[in-house]
N, C-alpha and C positions, 0 to 999 in steps of 0.2 A: 338706571335711567339718567342720562345726562339732560342737563338743561339745553346743551347746544353741542354739535359736531361740528368741527371747521375742517374741511378738506381742501387744501393746497398750501404750499410751503412758502408761497411768494410774498409780497407786500400786502396783497388783500387778505390772504390768510392770516398774515402777522398781525396786521391791524385788528382784524376781527378777533383774534385770539386776547391781545392784551386787552381790547375792549372788555371781552367777555370776563378776564381775570379781574379788571377794576370794578366790574360790575357785581363781583361776587358770585359769579354763576359757576355751577359744576360744569366743566366743558373737557372736550377731548379734541386735541388738535393734531390731525393726521399731516404731516409735512410731506407725504411722497416719498417715493426712494432717490437714491442718487441719480439714477438714469432719467426719471421723470421730471426732477429739479433742472437737469441740464438741457431739457428739451423746452423749458419755458422761457419767455423772452426775459422775465425778471432777472434770471442768472446772466444774462449778457450785457448787461448796463455796466458799464466802467466807471463813470462818474455822475453824480448828481449835483449839479450845482444852478438848476433853474428854480429852486424852491427857497423861498425865504428862510432861513435859518439852517439851512443844510450847507455849509461852507467851512472849509477846512480853517479859515481865519477865526471864527469863534472859540474854538478850542486854542489854537495856537497862540492867538493873543493873551489869553489867561495864563498859559503856560510861560510865556515870555515875561509877563507882569512878575511871576514866582520866581523866575530863574534870575531876573534883573534884582528882585528883593534881595536875593542871597549872593549877588554879585558873580552870577555865572556867566560873564560875557561870550566867552567861548562857546557855550552851549546854545546860547541865544542866537549867535551867528549861523551855528549849523541848523537850528530850528527854522529860521527864518528863509534858510535856502531850500529846505525840504518841502517837496509837494505830497500832501496826502489826499489820495481819493476817498470821497464817501459814496458807496454805491449800496446796491439793493443788498448784496449778500452780507454787508456789514450790519445792515440795518434789520436783517433777519435775524443773524447771529446773535446780535444786542437783544432783540425780543426775546427770543429763546432763553437768553441768561437772565434776563429780568424775571420772566415767568418762573422759571426753574428755582429762583431764589427766594422769591417774595409771594408765590401763589400757589400752594399746595393743591388747590381746586382743581387745577388746571393740569390734565395728563398729556404730556406730548409724545408722541410715537413716530418713527421714521416708517411710514407704511403707506402704499396707496389704498383708497378705498377701491373694494373690487366689486360691489354691488350697494344698490341703495333700493330701498323699498319702502312705499307709504303705508303706514299703518293706521288703524282707527283713531289713535293718539298721538301719532308721532312718526318716528322712522326707524327703519332698521337699517344698521349698515353693519357690512361685512369686509374684514380684512385678516390678513393672515390666517384664515382658517377660524376667526374669532367673530362674534356677533355681538353688536351692542344697540342700546337702543335710546333714541334723544327725541326731545319734544321739537326740536327745530334743527335745522342744518344751513349751514353756510357753505356754497361751494365756490372756490376761487382757483380754479385749475388752470386759468390763462390761456394764453394763444402762442404760437409761434409763426414768425414771418417766412415767407418764401425766399430763399437764398438762391444767388443767382448762380447757375448752373455754367461752368466754365472748362472748355475742351483744353488741355494742357497735356505736354508731354510730361510723363512721369520719370520716375528714377530707371525703369526700363527702357527708355526711349518709346513709349507707347502713348498714342493719344488717349486721355481718359478724361470722360466729361462727367463732372461732379461737382457738387457746393463745397467740397471740402478745402478746395484752394483758397477760399474766400474766409473760412473760419478763423484763422489767425488774428485777422483783422476786424472781425465783425464785432460791432460795440465795444470797440476797444478805443474809441475816440478817433477813428480812422473811417471804418465803413459804418456808417450810421444807419438807424431806421426811423428816427422820429425828429421831424423838423422842429416841433414844439421844444421838444427836450433838448436837442443838440444843436439845432441850427446855427445858433449863435458862436459856436466854437470855430465855424468855418470863415468868419468875416475876413475879406479881402483877401481870400485864398482860392486857389484854383479848385474847383470841385466835379466832379462827374455825378450825375444822376443816372442810376442804372434801371431803365424801365422803357415803355413804349406806347404808354396810354395818356389820357389827358390827365392823369393824377400826375405822372412823371412831368409833363409839360407844366402843370400848374407849381410843382415843387422847383422845378429849374427857375421859372419866372420868380417866385418868391425868393429864392437865394439871391438872385441879381438885384431885386427891388430893395429887400432889407440890409444885405450885406454887402452889396457892390461885387459879388463875386464874378470871376470868369467860370461859366459854366458849359460843359460838354453833356448832351444826352447819349448815352450808350444803350442802343435796344438790344444788345448782346445777340443779334441774330432774331429777333422778335419782331413780328409785322408791326409796323408803326401804326398807331390808331389814334392820331391827334387832330382835333378839329380845325377848319381852315383859320378860324380867328385866332385860336392859340398858336397856330404855326406862324402866322404872320407877325404876332409879338415876338417870339422867339427870335425870329429872323431880324426884327428891330434891334432887340437886347443883343444881338451877335452870339445867340447860343447854337452852336453847332450840333449836329445829329449825326452820329455815326452808327450804323446798322449793321456792321460786320459784327461776327460773333468775336467775344475776348478769347485769346488764345494764352495768354501769359500775364502776369502781374509783375511790375517793376516795384521791387521792393528790397529793403536793406534788413535781411533776416526775417524775422517775424516782428521786429521793432517799429518799422515803419514803413506803410504802403507809399508809393512814390508815384504809380501809374499804371497803364493798361497796354498791352501790347496785341495787336492785330495782324491777320496775316498779310493783308494788302495796304491796309490804311498806316499812316505812320502812327507809332506809339505815341500816347500822351501822357503828360507829367500831370499829376494831383496830389494834393494832400489829402484830401478827402474823397469818400464815395457816400452818397446817399441812396440806399436801395429802395425802390417803388415798384414792387412786384406783388403786392397784396399779402394776403395771409396763405401761409402753407395749411395751418389746422387751427380749428378753434377745438379747445378741450371739452367739448359739451357731452360726453358719453354718458355721465350720471345724471344728467337732466334729461336726456334722451331716454333712459332706462324709465323715466317717470311720465314719458310724453308731455314733458314741459313745453309750453310754446316756444319756438324758435323764429329768429327774424331771418332776412335776406332770403326769401323765398327762391330767389333765382341762382342760389349757390347750392353745391352739392351739400349734404348732411353735415359732414365733417368740417366743413368751412362757417356754418352758420352760427350766429351769436343767439345767447339764451335772452329770451325777452324777459325784461324787468319793469316793475312800475317805480315810481318817485323814491319809494322806501328800500328798494332793491330787491323786493320779494318777486318771484316768478309766478307763473300762473298755478304753481302748485302751491297751496296755502301750508306755510311754515318753512318752504324750500327758499332760500336767497341765494342769489348769484351777485359776486362782487368783483370788479377789476376788467381787465380786458376782454374777456369772455362775454360780457354782460352790455346789453343796448336797450335803449328805450325808443319808444316809436314818437313821442311827443317833444323829444329834444335830444340833441346829440350829448353822449358820454365822453368827455375827453378821456384820452387814453393816456393819464399820467399818475404819477405815484401818488400826490396828493388828492387825486379824485377817487383812486381805490381806498385810500383811507376814509375819506368822507363818505363814500357808500358803505364801507364797512362798519363805520360808526352808526348810520341810519339803520343798518340791517340788524346790528347787535342790540342796540336800542330798542328797536320795535320788538324783538324778542324777549326782552328784558322786561318790557311795559306788559306784554301780555301774561309773562310767568308772574310777575307781582300783583297784575289784576285777578288774576286765578288764586293765588295765594289769598287775598283778601275776601274775594268770594267764598272761598272755603271756610274762612272765619265766620262770616254773615250767615252761611247755610247751617253752621251748628249752632248757631245764637237763634 
């Protein structure tokens, strides 16, 4: 019997596992497989620099002081010129190392959870033909954004329509998916917004208003669905709309996106593209196995977020959902790393509070 089983190897799962470890709980953390981790948004984020404290200079400045102390000026110069990414993968790897080194009560396994069942006093979790029981479960299996499908000539000189052409640049500080996380990177540069809805229009306007960008909306052949009010503002800002499908990318190998090509329209040069096509998938399968309440009634089941309350608990008592897969109806849940960590702490501390309350009650019952 585990106090808690955490399912998901992203930021939400990492924060939940670390909190459980620090709370002295007996925990099992299922990281998922390499394939499933690759399918989650968490693995695609190249650099985190919109969070206080998550910046390379905090470590670099300490290292530089040490090197200067020992008069290693050549090393100082090299370090000052170097850029170090701080991304989700590094945070997750560091969390795994910390738990493995310092918290023997937490078991970490590279595996997906195959099934989840509600029992009278907890949950039954099956993975790799093995079954365990836990008093509570945190699921943090994430979401995946819709990538733009691009029809491009492949090496056989055949037209192939697939999202794979965009993958080398996706969330690599070139093709972006979150204006809150990465919009500031685009300041004063030329940007394309790939989308055709009011959301795409809002993002285009926001980029222009916040960062002074020259913005072009690319519908990639999608049917334009933008309100007259927004269309008038776009026109006032000089934001062009190209409705043709994208047929190629201007790029320098896989190192730098440089623009987009169309059959009839002139190609455009951009430094960044922001994708606004909605979600491809919410990984809500385990919640659906328990008939947990879902949000977004107008969406297909595979795109519906899991309903949570202010503590991160779903409609199933003892089952918590953390991160991008979760949604509240009373207020928005921002899709950010620090929000996932906050809800992870809420969830695990709630579980721990109930656990300790039960421990105390057992003592009182004996007396």
